[in-house]
BAZADO-484779 format. One record per residue: residue number from 1; z, x, y of N, C-alpha, C, O in turn. Coordinates in pm, 1 decimal, padded with zeros to 6 digits. Last residue first. Example, Ala and Ser with C-alpha at 12.3 -4.5 7.8 and 13.67 -1.06 7.14 Angstrom:
2
R  nr      nzz      nxx      nyy     cazz     caxx     cayy      czz      cxx      cyy      ozz      oxx      oyy
R   2  00708.0  01285.0 -00225.0  00714.0  01367.0 -00106.0  00787.0  01290.0  00003.0  00803.9  01340.9  00113.8
R   1  00780.0  01319.0 -00569.0  00780.0  01230.0 -00450.0  00780.0  01320.0 -00330.0  00846.5  01423.6 -00331.9
//
This chain:
101
R  nr      nzz      nxx      nyy     cazz     caxx     cayy      czz      cxx      cyy      ozz      oxx      oyy
R 101 -03402.4 -04851.4  00486.2 -03261.9 -04798.3  00571.9 -03185.7 -04920.0  00559.4 -03073.1 -04927.7  00608.5
R 100 -03598.1 -04958.7  00352.3 -03528.6 -04875.8  00291.8 -03371.9 -04849.2  00352.6 -03265.4 -04833.2  00293.0
R  99 -03680.3 -05101.4  00548.8 -03633.2 -05188.7  00439.2 -03547.3 -05102.9  00398.9 -03428.0 -05133.4  00397.0
R  98 -03817.8 -04896.1  00716.3 -03727.8 -04970.3  00759.6 -03610.4 -05053.4  00690.9 -03497.3 -05075.0  00734.5
R  97 -04037.6 -04830.0  00549.2 -03926.3 -04740.5  00603.9 -03784.6 -04782.1  00636.2 -03676.9 -04732.5  00603.2
R  96 -04173.8 -05031.3  00571.9 -04136.2 -05011.5  00431.0 -03991.7 -04900.3  00465.3 -03879.8 -04901.1  00413.9
R  95 -04271.1 -05044.1  00854.1 -04152.4 -05117.1  00817.1 -04096.3 -05099.9  00643.4 -03992.2 -05151.7  00603.0
R  94 -04416.0 -04791.6  00835.3 -04305.9 -04832.0  00943.0 -04214.5 -04925.3  00853.3 -04111.4 -04891.2  00795.3
R  93 -04604.5 -04881.8  00659.1 -04507.2 -04787.4  00632.9 -04422.5 -04765.2  00713.6 -04325.7 -04705.9  00666.1
R  92 -04744.1 -05096.5  00792.7 -04679.4 -05114.5  00679.7 -04579.5 -04989.0  00628.7 -04481.2 -05015.2  00559.5
R  91 -04846.9 -04921.2  01020.4 -04767.2 -05058.2  01031.6 -04671.8 -05090.8  00919.1 -04551.1 -05109.4  00934.4
R  90 -05020.4 -04772.5  00874.8 -04905.6 -04728.2  00973.2 -04824.1 -04800.5  00978.9 -04711.1 -04764.8  00945.4
R  89 -05195.2 -04951.2  00781.2 -05114.1 -04903.6  00670.4 -05025.4 -04853.3  00767.7 -04914.9 -04902.0  00743.7
R  88 -05308.0 -05036.9  01042.0 -05233.8 -05175.0  00972.1 -05141.6 -05117.7  00813.5 -05061.6 -05185.0  00748.6
R  87 -05438.2 -04854.0  01137.8 -05311.0 -04906.3  01207.2 -05228.1 -04994.7  01117.9 -05107.1 -05016.1  01124.4
R  86 -05615.7 -04811.9  00914.4 -05498.9 -04710.6  00925.5 -05392.6 -04771.4  01007.2 -05274.5 -04758.2  00975.1
R  85 -05782.7 -05051.9  01018.2 -05718.8 -05034.6  00866.2 -05581.2 -04920.5  00855.9 -05473.4 -04944.4  00801.5
R  84 -05720.2 -05119.1  01321.4 -05778.0 -05043.1  01212.2 -05748.6 -05047.9  01115.7 -05625.5 -05049.4  01118.0
R  83 -05782.6 -05331.2  01599.8 -05680.3 -05241.6  01537.4 -05745.6 -05217.2  01373.7 -05815.2 -05304.2  01321.2
R  82 -05810.1 -05471.1  01841.2 -05916.0 -05372.2  01779.2 -05819.6 -05273.6  01659.5 -05808.2 -05151.1  01661.5
R  81 -05618.8 -05651.6  01876.8 -05728.8 -05743.3  01814.7 -05834.1 -05599.1  01763.4 -05916.7 -05609.2  01672.6
R  80 -05311.2 -05566.0  01823.7 -05412.2 -05542.3  01863.8 -05555.8 -05594.3  01813.4 -05590.8 -05566.1  01698.8
R  79 -05123.4 -05636.9  01584.0 -05133.7 -05751.3  01679.0 -05267.0 -05712.3  01777.3 -05334.4 -05808.2  01815.0
R  78 -05043.3 -05437.7  01443.5 -05082.2 -05552.4  01421.9 -05176.5 -05635.3  01499.3 -05284.6 -05685.1  01467.9
R  77 -04967.5 -05210.2  01678.5 -05043.9 -05180.3  01537.9 -05154.1 -05298.1  01487.6 -05276.9 -05290.1  01482.7
R  76 -04753.1 -05379.1  01795.4 -04850.6 -05290.3  01880.3 -04972.9 -05286.1  01770.4 -05068.7 -05362.0  01785.2
R  75 -04554.3 -05403.9  01564.7 -04658.5 -05544.5  01665.3 -04756.1 -05468.0  01732.2 -04868.9 -05513.7  01713.5
R  74 -04501.6 -05114.1  01538.1 -04548.8 -05207.4  01433.3 -04619.8 -05331.3  01470.6 -04727.4 -05363.4  01420.1
R  73 -04368.3 -05089.6  01779.1 -04468.0 -05015.2  01733.9 -04547.7 -05089.9  01624.9 -04665.6 -05118.6  01645.7
R  72 -04100.7 -05244.6  01764.0 -04236.0 -05294.7  01888.3 -04381.4 -05222.1  01841.3 -04489.4 -05278.4  01859.1
R  71 -04040.4 -05152.9  01571.5 -04077.8 -05285.6  01565.6 -04158.4 -05304.7  01637.4 -04266.5 -05360.4  01618.2
R  70 -03968.5 -04884.6  01690.2 -04052.3 -04874.6  01561.2 -04142.5 -05021.8  01505.6 -04246.4 -05027.4  01439.8
R  69 -03760.4 -04953.7  01880.7 -03928.5 -04907.4  01895.6 -04010.5 -04905.6  01800.5 -04130.0 -04925.2  01822.6
R  68 -03540.7 -05085.5  01699.6 -03610.3 -05216.5  01786.7 -03763.2 -05097.6  01848.4 -03871.1 -05155.7  01859.5
R  67 -03494.4 -04865.1  01566.8 -03558.4 -04973.2  01507.4 -03607.3 -05048.1  01598.0 -03724.2 -05084.3  01584.2
R  66 -03384.8 -04715.2  01839.9 -03487.2 -04660.1  01742.6 -03578.1 -04771.1  01636.0 -03700.5 -04765.5  01624.7
R  65 -03162.7 -04915.1  01867.1 -03267.5 -04827.8  01948.2 -03412.7 -04803.5  01890.7 -03518.3 -04865.9  01902.2
R  64 -03019.8 -04850.4  01649.4 -03096.1 -05007.2  01711.9 -03176.2 -04940.9  01764.1 -03273.8 -04902.3  01699.8
R  63 -03079.9 -04588.9  01464.0 -03015.8 -04622.6  01564.7 -03078.1 -04755.3  01586.4 -03191.1 -04772.4  01540.7
R  62 -03139.1 -04455.2  01264.0 -03091.6 -04544.6  01218.9 -03041.9 -04633.7  01351.9 -02973.4 -04735.2  01338.8
R  61 -03259.0 -04179.5  01379.9 -03380.2 -04272.5  01300.7 -03305.4 -04426.6  01303.7 -03376.5 -04521.5  01336.4
R  60 -03112.2 -04090.9  01672.3 -03113.3 -04097.7  01501.3 -03172.5 -04217.3  01455.8 -03141.7 -04332.3  01487.2
R  59 -03083.8 -04016.2  01946.5 -03029.4 -04138.7  01896.1 -02985.6 -04133.8  01767.7 -02870.5 -04157.8  01731.5
R  58 -03248.3 -03786.7  01987.0 -03104.8 -03787.3  02037.1 -03016.1 -03921.1  01943.4 -02906.4 -03909.3  01888.9
R  57 -03476.7 -03800.6  01822.0 -03388.2 -03684.3  01824.4 -03296.6 -03697.4  01862.2 -03209.4 -03634.5  01802.4
R  56 -03571.2 -04084.1  01808.8 -03507.5 -04006.1  01690.1 -03452.6 -03890.7  01705.6 -03375.5 -03854.5  01616.7
R  55 -03583.1 -04072.4  02107.1 -03534.8 -04157.2  02030.4 -03484.2 -04119.3  01906.3 -03362.4 -04118.7  01888.2
R  54 -03834.0 -03901.9  02164.1 -03736.0 -03874.9  02188.9 -03559.3 -03964.6  02108.9 -03456.1 -03907.4  02073.7
R  53 -04029.2 -04032.4  01962.2 -03972.1 -03897.7  01919.2 -03838.2 -03857.3  02017.2 -03746.1 -03792.4  01967.6
R  52 -04054.0 -04275.5  02098.4 -03973.6 -04273.8  01927.9 -03929.7 -04141.1  01900.6 -03827.2 -04115.8  01837.2
R  51 -04115.7 -04235.7  02356.0 -04010.4 -04301.5  02316.6 -03970.0 -04219.3  02133.9 -03886.8 -04141.1  02087.9
R  50 -04395.5 -04080.3  02363.2 -04291.0 -04024.3  02381.6 -04138.0 -04107.1  02324.5 -04057.3 -04042.8  02257.4
R  49 -04567.0 -04160.6  02114.2 -04563.8 -03995.9  02190.6 -04462.3 -03969.7  02243.9 -04405.1 -03864.7  02214.6
R  48 -04526.7 -04387.9  02052.8 -04589.6 -04293.3  01934.7 -04491.6 -04150.7  02013.3 -04396.3 -04080.6  01979.0
R  47 -04523.1 -04579.0  02296.3 -04400.4 -04564.4  02177.7 -04413.5 -04461.6  02102.7 -04304.1 -04418.3  02066.7
R  46 -04716.1 -04465.5  02438.4 -04589.5 -04453.5  02479.9 -04504.9 -04445.7  02385.9 -04425.4 -04353.4  02368.3
R  45 -04918.8 -04510.9  02266.9 -04946.1 -04415.3  02339.9 -04809.2 -04362.3  02374.2 -04777.4 -04245.5  02351.5
R  44 -04900.4 -04817.8  02263.2 -04911.3 -04735.3  02139.8 -04876.4 -04601.2  02162.5 -04797.6 -04556.2  02079.3
R  43 -04940.9 -04942.4  02517.1 -04809.5 -04934.7  02452.2 -04808.5 -04838.8  02320.9 -04701.0 -04789.4  02286.9
R  42 -05205.8 -04856.8  02545.7 -05127.4 -04814.7  02648.9 -04990.3 -04803.4  02582.7 -04926.2 -04698.4  02580.8
R  41 -05315.7 -04995.0  02372.3 -05328.7 -04884.7  02369.5 -05252.3 -04783.3  02415.0 -05228.4 -04672.0  02368.3
R  40 -05250.6 -05257.1  02471.6 -05202.7 -05238.5  02338.4 -05206.2 -05095.6  02279.2 -05140.9 -05060.1  02181.0
R  39 -05198.1 -05469.9  02644.2 -05234.4 -05359.1  02697.0 -05179.8 -05248.7  02564.8 -05081.2 -05175.5  02573.7
R  38 -05094.9 -05721.9  02684.5 -05182.2 -05686.9  02572.4 -05281.7 -05593.2  02609.2 -05403.8 -05609.1  02611.6
R  37 -04901.1 -05795.1  02837.5 -05051.4 -05746.1  02940.3 -05157.4 -05688.0  02791.1 -05265.3 -05629.3  02798.9
R  36 -04714.8 -05752.9  02660.7 -04735.6 -05876.0  02716.1 -04828.1 -05852.9  02734.7 -04897.9 -05885.0  02638.6
R  35 -04744.9 -05507.2  02615.3 -04732.9 -05552.2  02516.4 -04803.1 -05704.4  02565.1 -04907.1 -05755.1  02523.0
R  34 -04630.7 -05345.2  02844.5 -04806.1 -05370.3  02817.5 -04824.4 -05434.6  02682.6 -04934.3 -05411.8  02632.0
R  33 -04416.9 -05460.3  02853.7 -04485.2 -05521.1  02977.1 -04607.3 -05504.5  02911.3 -04689.4 -05595.8  02902.6
R  32 -04306.8 -05296.8  02596.9 -04308.3 -05487.1  02644.7 -04414.3 -05492.2  02707.4 -04516.9 -05524.0  02647.3
R  31 -04339.0 -05074.0  02757.8 -04382.8 -05078.7  02641.8 -04390.9 -05207.2  02618.2 -04508.0 -05245.3  02617.4
R  30 -04100.0 -05094.4  02954.6 -04234.9 -05088.0  03001.6 -04354.0 -05095.1  02908.0 -04464.5 -05118.6  02957.1
R  29 -03870.6 -05117.9  02796.7 -03921.8 -05207.8  02878.8 -04097.6 -05237.9  02950.5 -04170.2 -05333.3  02978.4
R  28 -03886.5 -04845.7  02693.7 -03921.2 -04952.6  02566.1 -03973.3 -05062.0  02642.1 -04078.6 -05116.3  02608.8
R  27 -03804.2 -04704.0  02878.2 -03958.5 -04678.6  02864.5 -03990.2 -04822.8  02728.1 -04097.5 -04871.8  02693.1
R  26 -03555.8 -04797.0  02906.2 -03677.1 -04811.4  03067.6 -03801.2 -04832.4  03002.2 -03885.2 -04919.1  03026.7
R  25 -03448.2 -04684.5  02662.0 -03449.3 -04854.1  02723.5 -03561.1 -04865.0  02814.9 -03654.0 -04942.9  02793.3
R  24 -03484.9 -04419.6  02725.0 -03509.8 -04491.3  02612.6 -03582.4 -04627.6  02681.7 -03692.6 -04660.5  02725.7
R  23 -03305.2 -04394.4  02964.9 -03433.3 -04354.6  03000.7 -03541.5 -04432.9  02878.3 -03646.2 -04489.7  02909.5
R  22 -03047.0 -04450.3  02804.1 -03100.5 -04557.8  02888.1 -03244.6 -04529.7  02998.0 -03283.8 -04608.9  03083.7
R  21 -03038.5 -04278.8  02615.2 -03056.3 -04406.8  02558.4 -03124.9 -04482.8  02713.0 -03226.9 -04551.2  02721.2
R  20 -03197.0 -03956.2  02725.4 -03059.9 -04063.2  02765.5 -03106.9 -04199.1  02698.0 -03221.5 -04233.2  02727.4
R  19 -03422.7 -03796.1  02693.5 -03358.7 -03841.0  02543.7 -03225.2 -03906.4  02601.4 -03134.3 -03911.6  02518.6
R  18 -03529.1 -03700.6  02931.9 -03593.7 -03800.2  02885.9 -03523.9 -03833.3  02718.5 -03591.3 -03896.5  02637.1
R  17 -03385.4 -03735.5  03271.9 -03341.2 -03688.9  03114.3 -03410.8 -03794.8  03024.8 -03387.6 -03915.6  03020.8
R  16 -03531.1 -03690.4  03501.7 -03361.3 -03668.0  03503.5 -03347.0 -03646.4  03339.4 -03298.9 -03542.9  03293.3
R  15 -03786.7 -03763.8  03414.6 -03742.4 -03666.4  03498.8 -03600.0 -03632.5  03507.9 -03574.9 -03513.3  03525.9
R  14 -03756.5 -04040.4  03349.7 -03790.6 -03942.6  03230.6 -03752.4 -03770.1  03324.2 -03689.5 -03679.9  03268.8
R  13 -03657.9 -04185.2  03580.1 -03536.2 -04141.7  03467.9 -03587.1 -04022.6  03393.5 -03516.9 -03924.9  03367.3
R  12 -03899.5 -04207.8  03724.8 -03758.7 -04124.7  03779.5 -03685.8 -04072.3  03662.4 -03656.2 -03954.6  03642.1
R  11 -04038.1 -04337.5  03554.0 -04102.8 -04196.0  03531.5 -03981.3 -04112.3  03626.7 -03962.9 -03991.0  03616.8
R  10 -03951.0 -04560.7  03523.9 -03941.7 -04504.0  03403.7 -03964.8 -04339.0  03433.7 -03925.9 -04244.4  03365.2
R   9 -03974.5 -04633.0  03787.5 -03852.5 -04621.8  03706.7 -03852.9 -04539.3  03603.5 -03767.3 -04452.1  03587.8
R   8 -04258.3 -04657.4  03758.3 -04202.1 -04556.1  03901.5 -04045.0 -04553.8  03871.9 -03982.6 -04468.4  03934.9
R   7 -04324.1 -04833.1  03613.5 -04358.2 -04693.6  03573.0 -04289.8 -04598.3  03671.8 -04274.4 -04477.4  03654.6
R   6 -04224.4 -05066.5  03706.6 -04139.8 -05024.8  03613.1 -04185.4 -04881.1  03583.3 -04103.1 -04804.6  03532.9
R   5 -04359.1 -05110.5  03942.9 -04212.1 -05050.6  03923.3 -04175.3 -05032.7  03801.6 -04070.5 -04969.1  03790.4
R   4 -04636.9 -05144.3  03835.0 -04605.1 -05002.8  03872.0 -04462.5 -05032.6  03892.0 -04410.3 -04938.8  03831.8
R   3 -04527.6 -05405.9  03713.6 -04551.0 -05326.3  03600.9 -04579.5 -05174.9  03677.5 -04554.2 -05077.2  03606.9
R   2 -04531.7 -05586.0  03916.8 -04370.5 -05543.5  03848.7 -04404.4 -05410.0  03750.2 -04318.8 -05327.4  03718.4
R   1 -04801.6 -05562.4  03964.5 -04679.4 -05513.5  04063.8 -04558.2 -05477.0  04017.4 -04489.5 -05380.2  04050.0
//
């Protein structure tokens, strides 16, 4: 039930302004719920396709929110029991980029 409410809040915020920091954080809360429920594909899709592009564009690659989203994506990539070698390489690339910042 809480997940349904989080989806509704995020959808409402996206309809207003997808690139606003509050909207991105609501999306991160939803992605975190997906991770808690081990819905790794949902989390990866939300983070990769919506949240990270919006955050990079509106807040910048070095912003704390963007870095948090990257951290959550790397967690999803390596924690997913069905992860692939490509998933692990992607997580490694993201972490190496963060270290260089």
